[in-house]
GUZA-151309 format. One record per residue: x, y, z of N, C-alpha, C, O in turn; residue in three letters. Coordinates in Angstrom, 2 decimals. Example, Ala and Ser with C-alpha at 12.3 -4.5 7.8 and 13.67 -1.06 7.14 Angstrom:
// GUZA-151309
NODE     n.xx     n.yy     n.zz    ca.xx    ca.yy    ca.zz     c.xx     c.yy     c.zz     o.xx     o.yy     o.zz  resn
NODE    13.19    -5.69     7.80    12.30    -4.50     7.80    13.20    -3.30     7.80    14.24    -3.32     8.46   ala
NODE    12.85    -2.25     7.08    13.67    -1.06     7.14    12.90     0.03     7.87    13.41     1.14     8.04   ser
This chain:
// GUZA-151309
NODE     n.xx     n.yy     n.zz    ca.xx    ca.yy    ca.zz     c.xx     c.yy     c.zz     o.xx     o.yy     o.zz  resn
NODE    57.09    -7.39    21.75    56.18    -6.33    21.51    54.90    -6.86    20.90    54.89    -7.75    20.05   met
NODE    53.84    -6.29    21.37    52.55    -6.71    20.84    52.14    -5.82    19.69    52.29    -4.60    19.72   arg
NODE    51.64    -6.46    18.71    51.14    -5.69    17.59    49.67    -5.36    17.82    48.90    -6.22    18.25   arg
NODE    49.31    -4.21    17.54    47.92    -3.81    17.65    47.36    -3.67    16.25    47.96    -3.05    15.37   met
NODE    46.22    -4.23    16.10    45.54    -4.14    14.81    44.51    -3.02    14.90    43.63    -3.03    15.76   cys
NODE    44.64    -2.10    14.02    43.70    -1.00    14.01    42.64    -1.25    12.95    42.95    -1.47    11.78   arg
NODE    41.43    -1.23    13.37    40.34    -1.39    12.40    39.88     0.00    11.99    39.60     0.86    12.83   ala
NODE    39.81     0.19    10.72    39.34     1.47    10.22    37.84     1.37    10.06    37.35     0.57     9.26   phe
NODE    37.13     2.15    10.77    35.69     2.17    10.67    35.27     3.19     9.63    35.74     4.33     9.62   leu
NODE    34.39     2.75     8.76    33.87     3.65     7.74    32.63     4.31     8.31    31.70     3.63     8.75   val
NODE    32.62     5.59     8.30    31.42     6.25     8.82    30.20     5.87     7.96    30.34     5.69     6.74   pro
NODE    29.03     5.75     8.57    27.83     5.32     7.85    27.49     6.23     6.67    26.88     5.77     5.71   pro
NODE    27.85     7.47     6.72    27.53     8.40     5.66    28.31     8.12     4.37    27.90     8.56     3.30   ile
NODE    29.43     7.39     4.47    30.25     7.12     3.29    29.53     6.22     2.30    29.77     6.34     1.10   ala
NODE    28.65     5.32     2.76    27.93     4.43     1.85    26.68     5.04     1.26    26.04     4.43     0.41   gly
NODE    26.32     6.23     1.69    25.11     6.90     1.24    25.09     7.16    -0.27    24.09     6.87    -0.91   leu
NODE    26.16     7.71    -0.86    26.12     7.96    -2.32    25.92     6.68    -3.12    25.18     6.68    -4.11   pro
NODE    26.56     5.61    -2.71    26.40     4.35    -3.45    24.97     3.84    -3.33    24.41     3.35    -4.31   ala
NODE    24.38     3.95    -2.15    23.00     3.52    -1.94    22.01     4.34    -2.74    21.06     3.81    -3.31   gly
NODE    22.24     5.65    -2.77    21.37     6.52    -3.56    21.47     6.22    -5.04    20.46     6.20    -5.75   leu
NODE    22.68     5.98    -5.51    22.88     5.65    -6.92    22.15     4.37    -7.28    21.49     4.29    -8.32   leu
NODE    22.26     3.36    -6.43    21.58     2.09    -6.66    20.07     2.29    -6.69    19.38     1.73    -7.54   leu
NODE    19.54     3.08    -5.77    18.10     3.34    -5.71    17.63     4.06    -6.97    16.58     3.72    -7.52   ala
NODE    18.38     5.04    -7.43    18.02     5.80    -8.62    17.99     4.91    -9.85    17.07     4.99   -10.66   ile
NODE    19.00     4.05   -10.00    19.06     3.15   -11.14    17.89     2.17   -11.11    17.26     1.92   -12.13   val
NODE    17.59     1.62    -9.92    16.50     0.67    -9.79    15.17     1.31   -10.13    14.38     0.72   -10.87   thr
NODE    14.90     2.50    -9.62    13.64     3.19    -9.88    13.52     3.54   -11.36    12.45     3.37   -11.94   val
NODE    14.59     4.02   -11.96    14.51     4.41   -13.37    14.26     3.20   -14.26    13.54     3.30   -15.25   ser
NODE    14.86     2.04   -13.94    14.59     0.83   -14.71    13.15     0.39   -14.55    12.50     0.01   -15.53   leu
NODE    12.64     0.45   -13.33    11.25     0.06   -13.07    10.30     0.95   -13.84     9.35     0.46   -14.46   ser
NODE    10.53     2.26   -13.80     9.65     3.19   -14.49     9.70     2.98   -15.99     8.67     3.05   -16.66   val
NODE    10.87     2.73   -16.53    10.96     2.53   -17.98    10.28     1.24   -18.41     9.73     1.18   -19.51   ser
NODE    10.30     0.21   -17.57     9.61    -1.03   -17.91     8.10    -0.85   -17.85     7.38    -1.38   -18.69   leu
NODE     7.62    -0.11   -16.87     6.19     0.13   -16.72     5.68     1.03   -17.84     4.57     0.83   -18.34   ile
NODE     6.49     2.00   -18.25     6.06     2.97   -19.24     6.03     2.40   -20.66     5.53     3.06   -21.57   ala
NODE     6.57     1.21   -20.86     6.58     0.62   -22.20     5.16     0.37   -22.66     4.39    -0.22   -21.91   gln
NODE     4.77     0.78   -23.85     3.42     0.51   -24.34     3.27    -0.99   -24.62     4.20    -1.65   -25.08   pro
NODE     2.08    -1.50   -24.33     1.83    -2.92   -24.58     1.73    -3.15   -26.07     1.25    -2.30   -26.81   ala
NODE     2.19    -4.29   -26.49     2.12    -4.66   -27.90     0.66    -4.98   -28.22     0.11    -5.94   -27.69   asp
NODE     0.05    -4.19   -29.08    -1.37    -4.37   -29.38    -1.63    -5.66   -30.15    -2.77    -6.14   -30.19   ser
NODE    -0.61    -6.22   -30.76    -0.78    -7.47   -31.50    -0.56    -8.70   -30.62    -0.95    -9.80   -30.99   asn
NODE     0.07    -8.51   -29.46     0.38    -9.63   -28.59    -0.81   -10.04   -27.75    -1.84    -9.37   -27.76   gly
NODE    -0.68   -11.16   -27.02    -1.80   -11.62   -26.20    -2.08   -10.66   -25.05    -1.16   -10.07   -24.48   pro
NODE    -3.33   -10.52   -24.73    -3.78    -9.63   -23.66    -4.21   -10.50   -22.50    -5.19   -11.24   -22.62   his
NODE    -3.50   -10.45   -21.37    -3.78   -11.36   -20.28    -4.50   -10.72   -19.10    -4.98   -11.43   -18.23   thr
NODE    -4.58    -9.40   -19.05    -5.24    -8.73   -17.94    -6.72    -8.61   -18.26    -7.09    -8.16   -19.34   arg
NODE    -7.58    -9.01   -17.31    -9.01    -8.86   -17.52    -9.40    -7.43   -17.26    -9.13    -6.88   -16.19   leu
NODE   -10.03    -6.83   -18.22   -10.51    -5.47   -18.05   -11.94    -5.40   -18.53   -12.33    -6.12   -19.45   gly
NODE   -12.73    -4.56   -17.91   -14.13    -4.44   -18.28   -14.34    -3.05   -18.84   -14.11    -2.05   -18.16   tyr
NODE   -14.77    -2.98   -20.08   -14.98    -1.70   -20.75   -16.47    -1.43   -20.83   -17.13    -1.87   -21.78   asp
NODE   -17.01    -0.71   -19.84   -18.46    -0.49   -19.79   -18.95     0.36   -20.97   -20.14     0.35   -21.29   lys
NODE   -18.04     1.09   -21.61   -18.42     1.88   -22.78   -18.76     1.00   -23.97   -19.42     1.45   -24.91   ala
NODE   -18.32    -0.25   -23.94   -18.57    -1.18   -25.05   -19.44    -2.36   -24.63   -19.26    -3.47   -25.13   his
NODE   -20.38    -2.13   -23.73   -21.28    -3.19   -23.30   -22.18    -3.63   -24.44   -22.60    -2.82   -25.27   glu
NODE   -22.46    -4.91   -24.45   -23.37    -5.47   -25.45   -24.39    -6.35   -24.72   -24.18    -6.74   -23.57   ile
NODE   -25.48    -6.65   -25.40   -26.49    -7.57   -24.88   -26.64    -8.69   -25.90   -26.86    -8.44   -27.08   thr
NODE   -26.53    -9.93   -25.42   -26.75   -11.06   -26.32   -27.94   -11.86   -25.82   -28.16   -11.99   -24.61   ile
NODE   -28.70   -12.38   -26.75   -29.82   -13.27   -26.47   -29.49   -14.59   -27.12   -29.07   -14.63   -28.27   asn
NODE   -29.68   -15.67   -26.40   -29.38   -16.97   -26.96   -29.86   -18.09   -26.06   -30.67   -17.88   -25.15   gly
NODE   -29.36   -19.27   -26.34   -29.72   -20.47   -25.59   -28.45   -21.07   -25.02   -27.44   -21.19   -25.70   thr
NODE   -28.53   -21.47   -23.75   -27.37   -22.08   -23.11   -27.11   -23.43   -23.75   -27.98   -24.29   -23.78   ile
NODE   -25.90   -23.61   -24.26   -25.48   -24.90   -24.82   -24.79   -25.75   -23.76   -24.96   -26.97   -23.72   gln
NODE   -24.00   -25.08   -22.90   -23.22   -25.81   -21.90   -22.91   -24.89   -20.71   -22.65   -23.70   -20.88   glu
NODE   -22.95   -25.47   -19.52   -22.52   -24.79   -18.30   -21.29   -25.54   -17.82   -21.34   -26.75   -17.63   val
NODE   -20.17   -24.83   -17.62   -18.94   -25.52   -17.24   -18.07   -24.65   -16.35   -18.21   -23.43   -16.30   arg
NODE   -17.17   -25.32   -15.65   -16.15   -24.61   -14.88   -15.08   -24.15   -15.86   -15.01   -24.64   -16.99   glu
NODE   -14.27   -23.23   -15.42   -13.26   -22.62   -16.29   -12.31   -23.64   -16.88   -11.68   -24.40   -16.15   ala
NODE   -12.20   -23.67   -18.22   -11.17   -24.49   -18.83    -9.79   -23.90   -18.55    -9.68   -22.72   -18.21   pro
NODE    -8.77   -24.68   -18.68    -7.40   -24.22   -18.43    -7.10   -22.99   -19.30    -7.40   -22.97   -20.49   ala
NODE    -6.50   -21.98   -18.68    -6.10   -20.78   -19.40    -7.20   -19.74   -19.55    -6.98   -18.70   -20.18   gly
NODE    -8.37   -19.99   -18.97    -9.46   -19.03   -19.08    -9.73   -18.41   -17.71    -9.23   -18.90   -16.70   ser
NODE   -10.53   -17.34   -17.67   -10.86   -16.72   -16.38   -11.54   -17.73   -15.44   -12.35   -18.55   -15.89   pro
NODE   -11.22   -17.69   -14.17   -11.71   -18.64   -13.18   -13.19   -18.44   -12.91   -13.67   -17.30   -12.85   val
NODE   -13.92   -19.53   -12.75   -15.32   -19.47   -12.39   -16.20   -20.19   -13.40   -15.72   -20.95   -14.25   gly
NODE   -17.49   -19.93   -13.30   -18.49   -20.56   -14.15   -18.50   -19.90   -15.53   -18.42   -18.67   -15.64   val
NODE   -18.59   -20.72   -16.56   -18.69   -20.25   -17.94   -19.96   -20.82   -18.56   -20.33   -21.97   -18.31   his
NODE   -20.63   -20.00   -19.36   -21.77   -20.47   -20.15   -21.37   -20.42   -21.61   -20.86   -19.40   -22.08   leu
NODE   -21.59   -21.49   -22.32   -21.42   -21.47   -23.77   -22.82   -21.20   -24.30   -23.72   -22.03   -24.16   leu
NODE   -23.01   -20.03   -24.93   -24.33   -19.57   -25.37   -24.36   -19.47   -26.88   -23.50   -18.84   -27.50   val
NODE   -25.38   -20.11   -27.49   -25.58   -20.00   -28.93   -26.48   -18.80   -29.17   -27.63   -18.77   -28.73   ala
NODE   -25.94   -17.81   -29.87   -26.68   -16.58   -30.14   -26.83   -16.34   -31.62   -26.50   -17.19   -32.44   gly
NODE   -27.34   -15.16   -31.95   -27.56   -14.78   -33.35   -26.27   -14.78   -34.17   -26.29   -15.07   -35.36   glu
NODE   -25.16   -14.44   -33.52   -23.88   -14.33   -34.24   -22.93   -15.47   -33.91   -21.72   -15.32   -34.04   lys
NODE   -23.47   -16.61   -33.49   -22.62   -17.76   -33.18   -22.50   -17.99   -31.69   -23.19   -17.37   -30.88   gly
NODE   -21.61   -18.91   -31.33   -21.42   -19.28   -29.92   -20.53   -18.26   -29.21   -19.56   -17.76   -29.77   ala
NODE   -20.89   -17.98   -27.96   -20.14   -17.04   -27.12   -19.83   -17.73   -25.80   -20.69   -18.39   -25.22   val
NODE   -18.60   -17.56   -25.33   -18.20   -18.07   -24.01   -18.39   -16.93   -23.02   -17.63   -15.96   -23.04   asp
NODE   -19.41   -17.04   -22.15   -19.71   -16.00   -21.18   -19.13   -16.37   -19.83   -19.42   -17.45   -19.30   ala
NODE   -18.33   -15.48   -19.27   -17.71   -15.71   -17.96   -18.59   -15.09   -16.88   -18.85   -13.89   -16.90   his
NODE   -19.05   -15.94   -15.92   -19.90   -15.47   -14.84   -19.16   -15.35   -13.52   -19.73   -14.87   -12.54   leu
NODE   -17.92   -15.77   -13.47   -17.13   -15.62   -12.26   -17.33   -16.76   -11.26   -18.12   -17.67   -11.49   gly
NODE   -16.59   -16.70   -10.15   -16.61   -17.79    -9.17   -17.61   -17.61    -8.03   -17.65   -18.44    -7.12   pro
NODE   -18.43   -16.54    -8.05   -19.24   -16.22    -6.88   -20.73   -16.51    -7.01   -21.51   -16.04    -6.18   tyr
NODE   -21.16   -17.26    -8.01   -22.58   -17.57    -8.14   -23.02   -18.48    -7.00   -22.26   -19.34    -6.55   leu
NODE   -24.25   -18.27    -6.53   -24.77   -19.15    -5.49   -25.03   -20.53    -6.08   -25.15   -20.69    -7.29   thr
NODE   -25.10   -21.52    -5.22   -25.33   -22.91    -5.65   -26.67   -23.03    -6.36   -26.77   -23.72    -7.38   lys
NODE   -27.73   -22.37    -5.84   -29.03   -22.49    -6.49   -29.04   -21.82    -7.87   -29.74   -22.29    -8.76   asp
NODE   -28.29   -20.74    -8.05   -28.19   -20.11    -9.37   -27.44   -21.03   -10.33   -27.86   -21.20   -11.48   thr
NODE   -26.35   -21.64    -9.87   -25.61   -22.57   -10.72   -26.49   -23.76   -11.11   -26.45   -24.21   -12.26   gln
NODE   -27.27   -24.26   -10.16   -28.15   -25.40   -10.45   -29.25   -25.03   -11.43   -29.69   -25.87   -12.22   asp
NODE   -29.71   -23.78   -11.40   -30.79   -23.33   -12.28   -30.32   -23.10   -13.72   -31.12   -23.15   -14.65   ala
NODE   -29.04   -22.86   -13.90   -28.49   -22.66   -15.25   -28.29   -24.03   -15.91   -27.40   -24.79   -15.53   leu
NODE   -29.12   -24.32   -16.90   -29.08   -25.62   -17.57   -29.04   -25.44   -19.08   -29.51   -24.43   -19.61   gln
NODE   -28.49   -26.42   -19.76   -28.47   -26.40   -21.23   -29.91   -26.35   -21.73   -30.80   -27.01   -21.19   ala
NODE   -30.13   -25.56   -22.79   -31.45   -25.45   -23.41   -32.27   -24.28   -22.92   -33.31   -23.98   -23.51   gly
NODE   -31.84   -23.61   -21.86   -32.60   -22.48   -21.31   -32.26   -21.21   -22.08   -31.08   -20.92   -22.32   ile
NODE   -33.29   -20.44   -22.48   -33.02   -19.14   -23.10   -32.42   -18.18   -22.07   -32.82   -18.20   -20.91   pro
NODE   -31.49   -17.36   -22.50   -30.78   -16.46   -21.59   -30.48   -15.15   -22.29   -30.27   -15.10   -23.51   val
NODE   -30.47   -14.07   -21.50   -30.03   -12.76   -21.99   -28.86   -12.35   -21.10   -28.95   -12.41   -19.87   gln
NODE   -27.76   -11.95   -21.73   -26.56   -11.57   -20.98   -26.11   -10.18   -21.41   -25.97    -9.90   -22.60   ile
NODE   -25.89    -9.32   -20.42   -25.33    -7.98   -20.66   -23.89    -8.03   -20.16   -23.63    -8.45   -19.04   val
NODE   -22.96    -7.59   -21.00   -21.57    -7.61   -20.59   -20.67    -6.98   -21.64   -21.15    -6.34   -22.58   gly
NODE   -19.38    -7.17   -21.48   -18.39    -6.60   -22.39   -17.44    -7.70   -22.85   -17.03    -8.54   -22.05   ala
NODE   -17.10    -7.68   -24.12   -16.17    -8.67   -24.67   -14.74    -8.32   -24.26   -14.36    -7.15   -24.21   met
NODE   -13.96    -9.35   -23.97   -12.56    -9.16   -23.59   -11.74   -10.31   -24.16   -12.17   -11.46   -24.14   glu
NODE   -10.57    -9.98   -24.67    -9.66   -11.00   -25.20    -8.69   -11.40   -24.10    -8.06   -10.56   -23.46   arg
NODE    -8.57   -12.72   -23.90    -7.59   -13.28   -22.97    -6.78   -14.28   -23.80    -7.29   -15.32   -24.21   val
NODE    -5.52   -13.94   -24.02    -4.70   -14.78   -24.90    -5.24   -14.65   -26.32    -5.28   -13.56   -26.88   gly
NODE    -5.65   -15.76   -26.88    -6.17   -15.75   -28.24    -7.69   -15.92   -28.29    -8.27   -15.98   -29.37   thr
NODE    -8.32   -15.98   -27.14    -9.75   -16.27   -27.09   -10.55   -15.07   -26.58   -10.07   -14.31   -25.74   lys
NODE   -11.77   -14.91   -27.09   -12.68   -13.85   -26.68   -13.65   -14.40   -25.64   -14.15   -15.52   -25.77   gln
NODE   -13.92   -13.61   -24.60   -14.89   -13.97   -23.57   -15.85   -12.80   -23.39   -15.47   -11.64   -23.52   tyr
NODE   -17.09   -13.12   -23.09   -18.05   -12.10   -22.71   -18.04   -12.05   -21.19   -18.47   -12.99   -20.53   leu
NODE   -17.53   -10.95   -20.62   -17.52   -10.79   -19.17   -18.91   -10.31   -18.78   -19.25    -9.14   -18.94   leu
NODE   -19.72   -11.24   -18.26   -21.12   -10.95   -17.96   -21.23   -10.00   -16.78   -20.56   -10.18   -15.76   ala
NODE   -22.09    -8.99   -16.93   -22.42    -8.10   -15.82   -23.77    -8.48   -15.24   -24.01    -8.34   -14.04   arg
NODE   -24.65    -8.96   -16.11   -26.01    -9.31   -15.68   -26.50   -10.47   -16.54   -26.28   -10.50   -17.75   glu
NODE   -27.16   -11.43   -15.89   -27.70   -12.59   -16.60   -29.19   -12.68   -16.26   -29.57   -12.65   -15.09   val
NODE   -30.02   -12.79   -17.29   -31.47   -12.90   -17.10   -31.91   -14.22   -17.72   -31.69   -14.48   -18.90   ile
NODE   -32.55   -15.07   -16.90   -33.03   -16.36   -17.36   -34.16   -16.83   -16.45   -34.15   -16.54   -15.26   phe
NODE   -35.11   -17.55   -17.00   -36.23   -18.13   -16.23   -36.85   -17.14   -15.26   -37.18   -17.51   -14.13   ser
NODE   -37.01   -15.89   -15.67   -37.62   -14.88   -14.81   -36.72   -14.36   -13.70   -37.17   -13.61   -12.84   gly
NODE   -35.46   -14.74   -13.71   -34.50   -14.30   -12.69   -33.53   -13.31   -13.31   -33.16   -13.42   -14.48   arg
NODE   -33.12   -12.33   -12.51   -32.10   -11.37   -12.93   -30.95   -11.49   -11.93   -31.11   -11.18   -10.75   gln
NODE   -29.79   -11.93   -12.41   -28.64   -12.15   -11.54   -27.55   -11.14   -11.91   -27.08   -11.11   -13.04   val
NODE   -27.17   -10.32   -10.93   -26.07    -9.36   -11.12   -24.76   -10.08   -10.83   -24.58   -10.64    -9.74   lys
NODE   -23.86   -10.07   -11.79   -22.58   -10.76   -11.67   -21.46    -9.78   -11.37   -20.55   -10.07   -10.59   val
NODE   -21.53    -8.60   -12.00   -20.52    -7.56   -11.84   -21.19    -6.23   -11.53   -22.37    -6.04   -11.80   arg
NODE   -20.41    -5.31   -10.95   -20.89    -3.95   -10.73   -20.91    -3.23   -12.07   -20.47    -3.78   -13.08   ser
NODE   -21.42    -2.01   -12.08   -21.47    -1.21   -13.31   -20.07    -0.99   -13.89   -19.93    -0.79   -15.10   ala
NODE   -19.03    -1.02   -13.04   -17.66    -0.84   -13.50   -16.95    -2.15   -13.81   -15.77    -2.15   -14.16   asn
NODE   -17.66    -3.28   -13.68   -17.09    -4.56   -14.07   -16.44    -5.36   -12.96   -15.82    -6.38   -13.23   gly
NODE   -16.56    -4.93   -11.70   -15.97    -5.70   -10.60   -16.91    -6.84   -10.23   -18.12    -6.64   -10.10   phe
NODE   -16.35    -8.05   -10.06   -17.17    -9.19    -9.69   -17.83    -8.96    -8.34   -17.21    -8.46    -7.40   leu
NODE   -19.11    -9.33    -8.25   -19.87    -9.20    -7.01   -19.94   -10.55    -6.33   -20.17   -11.57    -6.99   leu
NODE   -19.76   -10.57    -5.03   -19.90   -11.82    -4.28   -21.36   -12.00    -3.95   -22.05   -11.05    -3.58   gln
NODE   -21.84   -13.24    -4.08   -23.23   -13.55    -3.80   -23.52   -13.33    -2.32   -22.69   -13.62    -1.47   ala
NODE   -24.69   -12.80    -2.03   -25.10   -12.56    -0.65   -25.89   -13.76    -0.15   -26.74   -14.30    -0.86   gln
NODE   -25.62   -14.15     1.06   -26.35   -15.22     1.71   -27.74   -14.70     2.06   -27.85   -13.57     2.53   met
NODE   -28.82   -15.48     1.86   -30.14   -15.02     2.30   -30.11   -14.69     3.79   -29.37   -15.32     4.55   pro
NODE   -30.92   -13.71     4.21   -30.85   -13.22     5.59   -31.12   -14.31     6.62   -30.49   -14.30     7.68   ser
NODE   -32.02   -15.27     6.35   -32.30   -16.34     7.32   -31.05   -17.21     7.50   -30.70   -17.58     8.62   ala
NODE   -30.39   -17.54     6.39   -29.17   -18.35     6.48   -28.07   -17.59     7.18   -27.32   -18.15     7.97   arg
NODE   -27.99   -16.27     6.89   -26.94   -15.44     7.49   -27.13   -15.39     9.01   -26.15   -15.47     9.76   arg
NODE   -28.40   -15.26     9.47   -28.67   -15.21    10.90   -28.31   -16.55    11.56   -27.71   -16.57    12.64   ala
NODE   -28.66   -17.66    10.90   -28.31   -18.98    11.42   -26.81   -19.19    11.45   -26.28   -19.78    12.39   gly
NODE   -26.13   -18.72    10.43   -24.67   -18.84    10.36   -24.02   -18.07    11.49   -23.08   -18.55    12.12   phe
NODE   -24.52   -16.85    11.76   -23.95   -16.02    12.83   -24.18   -16.67    14.19   -23.30   -16.65    15.05   ala
NODE   -25.38   -17.26    14.39   -25.67   -17.92    15.67   -24.77   -19.13    15.85   -24.25   -19.36    16.95   ala
NODE   -24.57   -19.90    14.78   -23.70   -21.07    14.86   -22.26   -20.66    15.16   -21.59   -21.31    15.96   his
NODE   -21.80   -19.59    14.54   -20.43   -19.12    14.76   -20.26   -18.67    16.20   -19.21   -18.91    16.80   ala
NODE   -21.28   -18.03    16.77   -21.20   -17.58    18.18   -21.13   -18.77    19.11   -20.35   -18.77    20.06   thr
NODE   -21.97   -19.81    18.83   -21.97   -21.00    19.68   -20.65   -21.74    19.59   -20.11   -22.17    20.61   glu
NODE   -20.12   -21.89    18.39   -18.88   -22.65    18.23   -17.67   -21.92    18.77   -16.63   -22.52    19.02   ser
NODE   -17.80   -20.61    18.95   -16.69   -19.83    19.52   -16.81   -19.68    21.02   -16.07   -18.90    21.63   asn
NODE   -17.74   -20.42    21.63   -17.88   -20.36    23.08   -18.80   -19.25    23.53   -18.75   -18.85    24.69   gly
NODE   -19.66   -18.75    22.65   -20.62   -17.72    23.03   -19.99   -16.34    22.97   -18.80   -16.18    22.67   gly
NODE   -20.81   -15.36    23.25   -20.30   -13.99    23.23   -19.49   -13.73    24.48   -19.74   -14.33    25.53   thr
NODE   -18.53   -12.86    24.38   -17.63   -12.57    25.50   -17.64   -11.13    25.83   -16.94   -10.69    26.74   arg
């Protein structure tokens, strides 16, 4: 005699309560973790721009440098002002000619908002004025602005891209 093995199939609906329970537990844990208030004494690592607390500093550039480890990415100016030295963050989008024009010893005016990252304070620059130039670094709400290519360069770049792609199709 042959033995027949019967497989008991579980209908798909039987696993539904377990799946729903798992989803509910996961969502409730996620929400409770998000809803936790941040420790105001602990390090603050998210960059935020508070336009309600904008300040203007006048000073002299002491140093132009790339971001040191642990600081916001991009160009930084160390500026000696009336109240001491300030590390001003200008972001990664400055044009090459603007970066070249920023030199130690140049008087500068910076409009921005102070922000703590870890244990250090940075001035998140919104606008930099130096040598008769006004450079917008951030929007009014603090979002970094990407530098625009001059129109002549942009036209040449577009023509080059069309040629290298085999022309228009």
